[in-house]
C-alpha positions in Angstrom: 107.0 106.0 134.9 110.8 105.4 134.3 111.1 104.4 130.7 114.0 103.1 128.7 114.4 103.9 125.0 116.8 101.9 122.9 118.1 104.1 120.0 118.9 107.8 119.7 117.8 108.2 116.1 114.8 110.2 115.0 112.3 107.7 116.5 114.2 107.5 119.8 114.5 111.2 120.1 110.9 111.9 119.2 109.8 109.3 121.8 112.0 110.8 124.5 110.7 114.3 123.8 107.0 113.4 123.8 107.2 111.1 126.8 109.3 113.5 128.8 106.7 116.2 128.1 104.0 113.7 129.3 105.8 113.6 132.7 107.8 110.4 132.3 111.5 109.9 133.4 113.1 108.8 130.1 116.6 107.4 129.5 117.8 106.9 125.9 120.6 104.3 125.2 122.6 104.3 121.9 125.9 102.5 121.1 127.0 105.3 118.8 128.9 108.4 120.0 126.2 110.9 118.8 122.5 111.1 118.1 121.0 110.7 114.7 120.8 107.0 114.0 121.6 106.5 110.4 123.0 110.0 110.3 125.6 109.4 113.0 129.1 110.3 112.0 130.1 106.7 112.8 128.0 105.3 110.0 127.5 108.1 107.5 128.5 107.1 104.0 129.9 109.8 101.6 127.4 111.5 99.5 124.4 110.8 101.7 121.5 113.2 101.5 117.9 113.1 102.5 115.5 111.5 100.1 112.7 113.8 101.0 113.2 117.6 100.9 114.0 119.3 104.2 110.5 120.7 104.7 109.0 117.2 104.7 111.9 115.5 106.5 111.3 117.4 109.7 109.6 117.1 113.1 106.4 119.1 113.6 107.8 121.6 116.1 111.4 121.9 115.0 111.8 122.9 111.4 115.1 122.4 109.5 117.3 125.6 109.5 116.4 128.0 106.7 120.0 128.0 105.6 120.1 124.3 104.8 119.8 123.2 101.2 116.5 121.6 100.1 118.1 118.1 100.4 120.5 118.4 103.4 123.5 116.2 103.6 124.3 113.7 106.3 126.3 116.1 108.5 123.6 118.7 108.4 120.8 116.2 109.3 122.8 114.9 112.2 123.3 118.5 113.4 119.6 119.1 113.1 118.8 116.1 115.4 121.5 117.1 117.8 119.8 120.6 117.9 116.4 119.0 118.5 117.8 117.0 121.5 119.2 120.2 123.0 116.2 122.3 122.3 113.9 120.0 124.2 116.3 119.2 127.1 117.1 115.7 126.1 120.9 115.8 126.3 120.9 114.9 130.0 118.8 111.8 129.2 121.1 110.4 126.6 123.5 107.5 127.4 125.6 107.6 124.2 128.3 105.0 123.6 126.2 102.6 125.6 125.1 99.3 124.0 122.1 97.4 125.3 123.2 93.8 125.4 120.1 92.3 126.8 116.5 93.4 127.7 114.4 90.9 129.6 110.8 91.1 131.1 110.9 91.7 134.8 107.2 91.2 135.6 104.2 93.6 135.7 105.3 95.2 132.3 108.8 96.1 133.7 112.0 95.5 131.8 115.5 94.7 133.0 118.3 96.1 130.8 121.9 95.1 130.7 124.3 97.6 129.1 128.0 98.0 128.3 129.5 101.5 127.9 132.4 102.6 125.8 134.9 101.7 128.5 133.6 98.2 128.8 131.8 98.8 132.1 128.7 96.7 132.5 125.5 97.8 134.3 122.0 96.7 134.8 118.8 98.6 135.6 115.1 98.0 135.7 112.6 100.2 134.0 108.8 100.4 134.1 108.4 100.3 130.4 110.6 99.8 127.3 110.5 101.4 123.8 112.6 99.8 121.1 113.7 102.5 118.6 116.8 100.8 117.3 115.9 101.5 113.7 115.1 99.3 110.8 118.3 100.5 109.1 120.6 99.5 111.9 122.3 96.2 111.0 123.6 96.1 107.4 123.0 92.9 105.4 126.3 92.1 103.8 126.3 88.9 101.6 128.7 86.2 102.6 130.2 85.6 99.2 132.2 82.4 98.4 135.9 83.0 98.2 135.9 85.9 100.7 139.0 84.6 102.6 141.1 84.4 99.5 139.8 87.9 98.4 140.7 89.4 101.8 144.1 87.7 101.9 144.9 89.4 98.6 144.2 92.8 100.1 140.5 93.2 99.2 138.0 94.8 101.4 134.3 93.9 101.7 132.1 96.4 103.6 128.6 97.8 104.0 127.8 101.2 102.6 127.4 102.5 106.1 131.0 101.4 107.0 132.5 103.5 104.2 132.6 106.9 106.0 135.1 108.6 103.8 135.4 108.6 100.0 139.2 108.8 100.3 139.1 105.1 101.3 138.4 104.4 97.6 141.2 106.6 96.2 143.1 104.8 93.4 141.2 101.6 94.0 139.0 99.4 91.8 135.6 99.7 93.4 132.4 97.6 93.0 129.2 98.9 94.5 126.6 96.3 95.0 123.0 97.5 94.8 120.9 100.1 92.9 119.0 101.9 95.6 119.6 105.5 96.6 122.5 104.7 99.0 124.2 102.6 96.3 124.0 105.5 93.8 125.1 108.1 96.4 128.2 106.1 97.3 128.9 105.5 93.6 129.0 109.1 92.7 131.0 110.0 95.8 133.8 107.4 95.1 133.8 107.6 91.3 135.8 110.9 91.4 138.7 109.3 93.2 138.6 105.6 92.3 140.6 103.9 89.6 137.3 102.4 88.3 133.8 102.2 89.6 131.3 99.5 88.7 127.8 99.1 90.0 126.5 95.5 90.3 122.7 95.8 90.0 120.6 92.7 90.4 117.6 94.7 89.5 117.2 98.2 88.0 114.9 100.4 90.0 113.0 103.4 88.8 114.6 106.7 89.7 112.5 109.8 90.2 114.1 113.2 89.3 114.3 115.7 92.1 112.7 118.0 89.6 110.5 116.3 87.0 111.2 117.7 83.5 113.6 120.0 85.3 110.6 122.0 86.6 108.2 120.3 89.0 109.6 119.3 92.4 108.9 115.6 92.9 107.4 116.4 96.3 104.5 118.2 94.6 103.5 114.9 93.1 104.6 112.0 95.3 104.7 113.7 98.8 101.0 114.7 98.7 97.9 112.8 99.7 97.0 112.7 96.0 100.3 111.1 95.2 99.8 108.5 98.0 96.3 107.8 96.8 97.7 106.7 93.4 98.6 103.4 95.2 95.8 101.2 96.3 95.4 101.0 100.0 93.5 98.2 101.9 90.6 100.5 102.6 89.6 103.0 100.0 88.0 106.4 101.0 86.6 109.3 99.1 88.6 110.2 96.0 90.5 106.9 96.3 87.4 105.0 95.3 87.2 106.9 92.1 91.0 106.6 91.3 90.9 102.9 91.8 87.6 102.4 90.1 86.3 104.6 87.2 89.4 106.7 87.2 91.9 103.9 87.1 93.1 104.8 83.7 93.8 108.3 84.7 95.6 107.1 87.9 97.9 104.8 85.9 98.6 107.5 83.3 99.6 110.0 86.0 102.1 107.5 87.6 103.5 106.2 84.4 104.0 109.6 82.8 106.6 110.3 85.5 108.4 107.1 84.3 108.3 108.3 80.7 109.7 111.7 81.7 112.4 110.0 83.7 113.5 107.9 80.7 113.8 111.0 78.6 115.3 113.3 81.2 118.1 110.9 82.1 118.6 109.4 78.6 118.0 105.9 80.0 117.4 104.3 76.6 120.8 105.4 75.3 122.4 104.3 78.5 120.7 100.9 78.4 119.2 101.6 81.9 115.5 101.5 81.4 114.0 99.4 84.3 111.7 96.5 83.5 108.0 97.1 84.1 106.4 100.4 84.7 106.8 103.1 87.3 103.4 102.2 88.9 105.1 99.0 90.1 107.6 101.1 92.1 105.7 100.1 95.2 107.1 96.5 94.8 110.7 97.7 95.1 111.4 101.2 96.5 111.0 104.8 95.6 114.4 105.9 94.5 115.2 109.6 94.2 117.9 110.0 91.5 121.3 110.8 92.8 122.7 114.0 91.1 125.6 113.1 88.9 124.9 109.4 88.7 123.5 109.1 85.2 126.0 111.8 84.0 128.8 109.6 85.4 127.4 106.6 83.4 127.3 108.8 80.3 130.9 110.0 80.6 132.3 106.6 81.5 133.4 107.2 85.0 130.6 104.8 86.2 129.8 101.4 84.7 126.5 99.7 85.5 126.4 96.0 85.2 122.6 95.5 85.0 120.8 92.3 85.9 124.1 90.9 87.4 125.2 89.6 90.8 128.5 88.6 92.3 129.0 84.9 92.1 132.2 84.8 94.1 135.1 86.8 95.3 138.6 85.6 94.6 142.2 86.7 93.7 144.1 86.5 90.4 147.8 87.1 90.1 147.8 88.1 93.7 145.2 90.9 93.2 141.6 90.8 94.6 138.8 90.4 92.1 135.1 89.4 91.8 133.5 87.0 89.4 130.0 87.9 88.2 127.2 85.4 87.5 127.8 85.7 83.8 131.5 84.8 84.2 132.9 88.3 83.9 135.9 88.9 86.2 136.4 92.4 87.5 139.3 93.8 89.5 137.9 94.6 93.0 140.1 96.2 95.7 136.9 97.4 97.5 133.4 95.9 97.4 130.8 98.1 98.9 127.5 96.4 99.7 124.5 98.7 99.7 122.3 95.7 100.0 119.8 96.7 102.7 119.5 95.9 106.3 118.4 93.2 108.7 115.5 94.2 110.9 116.6 92.6 114.2 116.3 93.0 118.0 119.3 90.9 119.1 119.0 92.2 122.7 115.7 90.5 123.2 115.7 86.8 124.1 114.3 84.1 121.7 111.0 83.7 123.6 110.2 87.4 123.3 111.3 87.4 119.7 109.0 84.5 118.9 106.0 86.5 120.4 106.9 89.5 118.2 107.0 87.8 114.8 104.9 85.6 112.6 105.8 82.4 110.8 107.3 84.5 108.0 109.5 86.5 110.3 107.4 89.7 110.1 107.0 91.9 113.1 103.4 91.7 114.3 102.9 95.1 115.8 99.5 96.7 116.1 99.6 100.1 114.4 103.4 99.3 113.8 103.8 100.1 117.5 102.3 97.7 120.0 103.2 93.9 120.3 99.9 92.5 121.5 101.3 89.7 123.6 104.3 91.3 125.2 103.4 93.6 128.2 105.2 96.9 128.7 107.0 96.9 125.3 106.6 99.4 122.5 108.3 100.0 119.1 108.9 103.2 117.3 110.4 103.8 113.9 109.0 100.5 112.7 106.7 102.5 110.4 109.5 103.6 108.1 108.1 106.1 105.6 108.9 108.9 103.2 108.0 111.2 106.2 109.9 109.2 108.8 110.4 112.0 111.4 106.6 112.9 111.4 105.7 109.2 111.4 107.9 108.6 114.4 106.6 111.6 116.2 103.0 110.6 115.8 103.8 107.1 116.9 105.4 108.6 120.0 102.1 110.5 120.7 100.2 107.2 120.4 102.6 105.5 122.9 102.1 108.4 125.3 98.4 108.0 125.1 98.6 104.3 125.6 100.8 104.7 128.6 98.1 106.9 130.1 95.3 104.5 129.3 93.8 107.1 126.9 93.2 104.7 123.9 90.2 102.5 123.6 91.8 99.5 121.8 90.0 96.5 120.4 90.3 93.2 122.3 93.6 91.3 121.8 92.1 88.9 119.4 90.8 91.6 117.1 94.2 93.4 117.2 95.9 90.2 116.2 93.5 89.8 113.3 94.1 93.5 112.2 97.8 92.9 112.2 97.5 89.7 110.2 95.2 91.4 107.7 97.6 94.4 107.3 100.6 92.1 106.7 98.6 90.1 104.2 97.7 93.3 102.4 101.3 94.6 102.3 102.5 91.1 101.2 100.2 91.4 98.2 100.7 95.2 97.5 104.5 95.2 97.7 105.3 91.6 96.8 106.7 91.2 100.3 109.0 94.2 100.0 108.0 95.7 103.3 111.1 95.0 105.5 109.5 92.3 107.7 106.5 94.5 108.3 108.5 97.6 109.2 107.9 99.7 106.1 104.6 101.6 105.4 105.7 103.2 102.1 103.9 104.4 100.1 101.1 104.6 102.7 102.8 107.1 105.1 99.8 109.3 105.6 97.4 106.4 106.0 99.5 105.1 108.9 99.6 108.6 110.5 95.8 108.9 110.1 95.2 105.6 111.7 97.4 106.5 114.7 95.7 109.9 115.3 92.2 108.6 114.6 92.7 106.1 117.4 93.2 109.1 119.7 90.6 111.4 118.1 93.5 113.9 117.5 93.8 114.1 113.7 94.4 117.5 112.3 91.5 119.4 110.8 89.9 118.0 107.6 90.4 121.2 105.8 94.2 121.1 106.4 94.3 117.5 105.3 92.4 118.6 102.2 95.2 121.1 101.4 97.7 118.3 101.6 95.9 116.6 98.7 97.5 119.0 96.3 100.3 120.6 98.4 103.2 118.6 99.9 102.6 117.3 103.4 103.6 120.0 105.9 104.8 118.4 109.2 104.3 121.8 111.0 100.6 121.3 110.5 100.9 118.6 113.2 102.6 120.7 115.8 99.4 121.0 117.8 98.9 117.3 118.2 101.3 116.7 121.2 100.1 119.7 123.1 96.5 118.6 122.5 97.2 115.2 124.0 99.0 116.7 127.0 96.2 119.1 127.6 93.7 116.3 127.5 95.7 114.2 129.9 96.0 117.2 132.2 92.4 118.2 131.8 93.2 121.6 130.3 93.4 123.2 126.9 96.2 125.3 125.5 95.3 128.9 125.0 95.1 130.4 121.5 98.5 131.5 120.5 100.3 129.1 122.8 102.7 126.5 121.4 100.7 124.1 119.4 97.7 126.4 119.5 97.7 127.0 115.7 98.3 125.1 112.5 100.5 126.9 110.0 99.0 125.0 107.2 95.6 126.4 108.1 96.8 130.0 107.5 98.6 130.3 110.9 95.5 131.5 112.7 95.8 130.6 116.4 92.8 128.9 117.9 92.2 126.8 121.0 92.3 123.0 120.8 89.6 121.0 122.5 90.5 118.5 125.1 87.8 116.0 124.6 86.9 116.3 120.9 89.1 115.5 118.0 91.4 118.3 116.8 89.7 117.9 113.5 
């Protein structure tokens, strides 16, 4: 088939690679000038690094370069994805600097795309299928504060964090950073060294996890394991999870909240007045925030001021200078207001009728396995399973799409799929207090999502390897045999021992054949 992919971030690239290997003619459209999505140079804010270490923030068959630091910066991550595209022959399939302005059903599962390139030239083409991989961190949500016109007229600037691509833009200016997530703290540290003043306006303090807990234990050894994921109650409990959320509930809570206690001591949060409300076990209802190096040190030395439990009531100007008024009446000078306030999960290129079929009454995306809209033929989504292991999650979703295109998945009837989607959204509503990005976030249930995708195909990795991941950090390389196993199944052959994908490093690196009809596990 000829397949269009919208988005050249990690999900779009993984989709293009897997579907190309499955024999499809794939074309990837992205309005940015380079690949990488959120890591593109056109929207990369200063100070950005990965939240997960490089070994976990990687695709199964393309490890991060050994010379990269454990938490690579934005430029390094973009270079990694550019290298992935080149390594798998995707460059000729990329249509960069090309925005998809409309995508409409054309009958029989086909889609008609209208595009505009960097020169303004418009074009239209019809494809057999469409994969939406535009990303759930694509359109920044910037509040429309009262008084913005007066503020701007006085020389003030309001922007999203992704629009601040150089810390020098803050030099000598009074800066307010709105938000307390990782991106907000990253930007804060980056600009605080050059700004006249730097204030963080935090509506709610979030728990911050140290990169190394107590300065010794890498956080991945606790929270990026299957054991760490099992500390949060999933919709369906299995094995050890039944113990942890039953007789062992006290132990489970103690394990989670001990990390919070260590964080309070390690960062000196009591003396800084920055202890979040609640306990760390409630982190699922907000977001997992990896602490930005230098942030709490900046608060301690006075270069950063956190205005906790505050919001901006309005922007204005006084004596001809831009300023912001907080909800408690405090007025702060504000030459630059940077909003790290999240993103809108939207598909503006799809018409209203299609969008209505994609969402429920609450605006949540109703996607079976976070991939398939039950009632819209020929359309798939990838990257709408945002996780702590986003590259691996996207890659496994791409494998699922390839299998579905080949008719190699035995799915439930449409009615049962709709019920499953509704049940999952209801569970996530309850578990995260509706903090799941309109149904696009699976955190902290990353591995549960991957297991469900691969179990549908009978291609999950061996149980003994998954068992290793209960105590050791998830190793994406352990999944490098999944795509070859699917391709071999579709072709009716099996890869030989020692061939690409013929071994699992997490299983000791011993090559072995992969069956074509039986599950990899």
